[in-house]
C-alpha positions in Angstrom: 137.3 90.6 148.0 137.9 88.3 151.5 137.5 84.5 151.5 134.3 84.1 153.9 134.9 80.5 155.0 132.6 78.1 156.5 134.1 78.9 160.3 134.0 82.4 159.6 130.1 82.4 159.5 129.8 79.8 162.2 131.5 82.1 164.6 129.4 84.9 163.2 126.6 82.7 164.3 127.3 81.9 167.7 127.9 85.6 168.6 124.4 86.8 167.0 122.1 83.9 166.7 121.6 84.7 163.7 120.6 82.5 160.2 123.6 81.0 158.4 122.5 82.3 155.5 121.9 86.0 156.5 125.6 85.9 158.5 127.1 84.6 155.2 125.9 87.4 153.3 126.6 90.3 156.3 130.1 89.0 155.9 130.0 89.2 152.2 128.7 92.7 152.1 131.4 93.7 155.1 134.3 92.0 153.2 135.1 89.7 156.1 134.7 92.4 158.5 133.3 91.4 161.9 132.2 94.1 163.7 130.7 95.6 160.3 128.8 92.1 160.0 127.6 91.9 163.4 126.1 96.2 162.9 124.6 95.3 160.0 123.2 92.6 161.3 121.9 94.7 163.9 121.0 97.4 161.5 118.9 94.7 159.6 116.9 94.2 163.2 116.2 97.5 164.1 114.4 98.1 160.2 112.1 94.8 161.1 111.3 95.8 164.5 110.4 99.6 163.1 108.4 97.4 160.4 106.6 95.4 163.3 105.9 98.0 165.9 102.4 97.9 166.0 102.1 94.2 165.9 101.1 92.2 168.6 103.4 89.8 170.3 101.1 87.3 172.8 103.4 84.4 172.5 106.4 83.5 173.7 108.1 81.6 176.9 107.5 82.8 180.8 110.1 82.0 182.7 110.5 82.4 186.5 114.2 82.1 188.5 115.5 82.2 191.8 118.9 82.9 192.8 121.3 80.3 194.7 120.6 81.2 198.3 116.4 81.4 197.1 116.1 84.8 198.8 115.0 86.1 195.6 113.4 85.9 192.4 112.1 87.1 189.0 109.7 85.9 186.3 109.4 87.6 183.0 107.8 86.7 179.7 110.0 87.4 176.5 107.1 87.8 173.9 107.4 87.0 170.3 104.4 87.1 167.1 103.4 83.5 167.1 103.2 79.6 169.4 106.0 78.4 167.0 108.6 81.0 168.0 107.7 80.6 171.8 108.4 76.9 171.3 111.9 77.0 169.3 114.8 76.0 171.7 117.0 78.9 171.1 114.3 81.8 171.8 113.6 79.6 175.6 117.4 80.2 176.0 117.5 83.3 175.3 114.2 83.9 177.3 116.0 82.1 180.0 119.3 83.8 180.0 117.4 86.8 179.9 115.3 85.9 183.4 118.8 85.1 185.1 120.4 88.2 183.9 117.1 89.9 185.5 118.0 88.7 189.0 120.6 91.3 188.9 118.2 94.3 188.6 115.3 95.9 190.1 113.1 96.9 187.3 112.3 96.3 183.3 114.3 99.3 182.3 117.3 98.7 184.3 117.3 95.0 182.5 117.1 96.8 179.3 120.0 98.8 179.8 122.5 96.5 181.1 125.3 95.2 179.2 124.7 91.2 177.2 127.3 89.9 175.7 128.9 93.4 174.6 125.4 94.9 173.6 122.3 96.0 175.7 119.7 93.9 176.0 117.5 96.2 174.4 119.5 96.2 171.2 119.6 92.3 171.8 115.9 92.0 171.2 115.9 94.6 167.7 119.3 92.3 166.7 117.0 89.2 167.3 114.0 90.9 165.6 116.2 90.5 162.9 117.4 87.2 163.5 113.6 85.3 163.7 111.5 88.3 161.8 109.0 88.6 164.0 108.6 91.6 167.2 110.6 90.7 169.8 110.1 92.1 173.4 110.0 92.0 177.4 106.4 91.8 178.5 106.2 91.4 182.0 108.9 91.8 184.9 108.3 90.8 188.2 110.5 90.8 191.2 109.8 89.1 194.6 112.1 88.8 198.3 111.2 86.5 201.3 113.0 84.4 203.7 112.5 81.7 200.9 111.1 82.2 197.5 110.3 78.9 194.5 109.0 79.0 191.7 107.3 77.0 189.0 106.9 77.2 185.3 103.8 75.3 183.6 103.9 72.7 180.9 104.9 75.4 177.8 106.6 77.8 179.4 103.0 79.7 179.3 102.4 80.6 183.0 105.4 81.2 185.4 105.0 81.8 189.1 107.2 82.7 192.3 106.3 82.3 195.5 107.4 83.4 199.3 107.4 81.8 202.4 108.0 83.1 205.9 111.3 80.5 207.0 113.6 78.6 204.9 112.3 75.3 206.6 112.6 71.4 205.8 110.2 70.9 203.1 109.5 74.6 202.1 111.1 74.3 198.4 108.3 71.4 197.8 105.5 73.9 199.2 107.1 77.1 197.5 106.8 75.1 194.4 102.9 73.7 195.3 101.7 76.7 196.0 103.3 78.3 192.9 101.4 75.4 191.2 97.9 76.4 193.0 98.4 80.3 191.5 99.6 79.3 188.2 96.4 76.5 187.9 93.8 79.0 190.1 94.4 82.5 189.5 94.6 84.3 192.8 94.2 88.4 192.3 95.8 88.8 196.1 97.5 87.2 198.3 94.8 87.5 200.7 91.8 89.7 202.1 94.6 92.7 202.4 95.6 92.7 198.9 91.9 93.0 197.5 91.7 96.3 196.3 88.6 98.0 198.3 86.7 99.1 194.6 86.9 95.9 193.7 85.1 94.7 196.6 82.7 97.5 196.6 81.3 96.5 192.8 81.3 92.5 194.5 79.3 94.1 197.1 77.0 96.2 194.9 76.7 92.9 192.3 75.8 90.4 195.4 72.7 92.7 196.6 71.7 93.5 193.0 71.8 89.6 192.5 69.8 89.3 195.8 67.0 92.3 195.1 66.2 89.9 191.7 65.6 87.1 193.4 63.2 89.0 195.9 65.2 89.4 199.0 64.5 92.0 201.7 66.5 95.5 201.7 67.0 94.5 205.5 68.9 91.7 204.6 71.1 92.5 202.0 73.3 93.7 204.0 74.2 90.6 206.1 73.8 88.3 203.2 76.0 90.0 200.8 79.2 89.9 203.8 78.5 85.8 203.3 79.0 86.3 199.7 81.8 88.8 199.5 83.7 86.0 202.4 82.8 83.0 199.3 84.7 85.8 196.9 87.4 85.6 198.9 87.7 81.7 199.5 88.0 82.1 195.4 90.1 84.6 194.5 92.7 84.8 197.5 95.4 82.4 197.4 95.6 81.3 201.2 91.9 81.2 201.0 91.5 79.0 198.2 91.0 75.5 198.6 94.1 73.8 198.2 94.5 71.8 194.6 96.0 68.3 195.6 93.7 68.1 198.6 90.3 69.5 198.9 89.7 69.2 202.7 92.0 72.2 203.5 92.6 75.7 202.2 96.5 76.7 201.1 97.0 78.4 204.4 96.3 75.3 206.0 98.6 73.0 203.5 101.5 75.5 204.5 101.1 74.6 208.6 101.1 71.9 207.9 104.4 71.3 206.3 105.5 73.5 209.3 103.2 75.0 211.7 105.1 78.0 212.0 105.1 78.8 208.1 103.0 81.0 206.2 102.4 82.5 202.2 104.3 85.7 201.9 103.9 86.5 198.8 103.6 85.4 195.1 104.2 87.2 191.6 102.2 85.4 188.4 102.7 86.0 184.7 100.9 84.2 181.6 101.5 85.1 178.1 98.1 86.7 175.9 
């Protein structure tokens, strides 16, 4: 029977992230064989994952990261079942590590299949499911590229946003962060008018006309009045047309131009838990 030392337990804990007692038990059962102990811990994770596959994982951490060149970013959510786990320091670190790794991939599927310290990301999530005892999965995965990309993570890691600008100019980093904060707070449905689905506009026009009819407006006036309501819809729901939250005297597009006359917002990605 192998002698299991505290150093052995701590080494396994460092490798897997599992709790001290789980690591000690795994080493005892494996008679000190580290590879077998790790395999047993992963099997435990598979069992827990199977038992909790139908659970909702709507809590967790939303993380946005940008590459060193500020030309690409990724925003993901690492989901779990409870807010308690989602706020845990080691859970947030894992989410951040996975987001940084995601910078190298175009899709969530590629990320899940990639190597993470000797196992795939998918296997790591199963392992951590066993460690934590909750369903853990990558929920959202969004990538954004541009001439300049900045980010913002809302307090508590509940919302994370990327914003791309048309050029890397003086003030671009602050501007991208401020626009990302805008998107986090105001949840626009699109960057501008062109990004709004035509079906949404048709529905909004129909709703506006029904409201006008209920108010007794003549049928001949409905088209013109509803067009005005659609312009208001764009103003409220598209990022560059929204009133800038830090200065209501201008919209977001005007704010960005106040930083640099030629600067524009070219894209954004917003993910939120829940």
